[in-house]
C-alpha positions, 0 to 999 in steps of 0.5 A: 769451106766447101763449094756448096756451103759457100754458094749457099751462104752467098745466095742467102746473103744475096736474098737478104740484100734483095729483101732489104732493098725491095722493101725500101723501094716498096716503102718509098713507092707505096708508102710515101706515094700512096699511104702517106701522101696526104701527110707529105703533101704538107711539105713543099718541094720545089713548088710541088707537094712532097707526096705528089713528088714521091708518087710521080718521080721520087720512087723512080729516083730511089729505084735507080739509086737502089740499083747502084747500091745493089751493084756495089753490094754484089761486087763486095759480096762477089769479092768476099766469096771469090766470084768476081770476074 
């Protein structure tokens, strides 16, 4: 595989990962924290309403988890295409 072809496939996969992970974050932060807040408020979580929890803390926790998932995915992708350190 040529270098330019390899790098194009690498970046295409990288953009797919970014699109999926950012979509998940948008779903959690905007969807759960704003759009579905009233529905989720029916479920208690540690004395708080679940919709409130997602709006205040849940989206931040999910974002941090997604950072670690992205690092793990990119390390695997780097090894697959020979870009590891």
